[in-house]
N, C-alpha and C positions, 0 to 999 in steps of 0.2 A: 477385429473390432469394426463395427459398421458405423457409418456417419449418419446421424439423424439431425436434421436442421433444427428441430425444436429443442433437442437436448443441448446443442452447441450454442444456440443463440438466445436461450432463455435462462439467465442465471438463476440460481436458487433464490428464494425470497430473502430479502435482506433482513438481518436481525440487528436490533439496536445494540451497539457496543458501548456508547456513551451519548451525551447530549449532541455531539457533533460527528460521531462516527458510526458506520454500519459495517457489518461483515456479511459477505455472501458465501464465499468459500472458506474452508478452514484456514486460519492464519492469514486471511486477506482482509485487511482493514482499510476502509475508504472513508473520506469525508462524505458525509451525507449529501448526495447529489442535489437534494432540494435546497441546500444552503449555497450551492455554487451555481445553479442554473441561471440565476439573474446575471452573472458576469461571465460564465464560461459555458459555451455550447457543449452539452454532454454527448459523448460518442457511445455507441453501442459496440461493445467488444464481444467477440465470441468467447465462450468459456475457456477454450484451449489457449487463447491468446492471453487472457487474464492470468491463467496459471503459468504460462510460459514466462511472462514478465515477472511474476512473483518468484518463480524458481531462479531467475537470472539476477535478482536484486543484489545478492552478495558479490557476484562477479562484477557488476556495475560499480558497486561501492568500492571494491578493491581497486578497480581501474582508476576511478576518480581520486582515491587516496594516493595511489602511486604517481599520478600525473599532476595533482594540484595541491595536496596537503603537505604542509611542513611537518605536522604531527597530527595524530588522531586522538580524540578524547572520547572516552566511553560515557554513556549516560549516567552511570553510577559515580564516575568521577565528578561530573557536573553537579549532581545532587549533593555529594559530600562537600564540595566547595561552597555551595549555597548554604548548606546547614552549618558549616564552620563560620560563615560570615554572620549568621543570625544569632 
């Protein structure tokens, strides 16, 4: 596999996922950079690094849970609790 600068440093065109989120790579959702650029300097990531971070997210969450969480709660548990309160 050869390295092409333009392939690695030009992410695919963003697709709107919601009012505040975009997606560039499959399963990679990001806050729309235009909403953050006023407060946060945006960095250009090579495509391989974006994908590396995305593939490592579960390992990172597992580590954080093991070191800092007394218990973990799923999103579906939170939604059920909110619906039960309503």
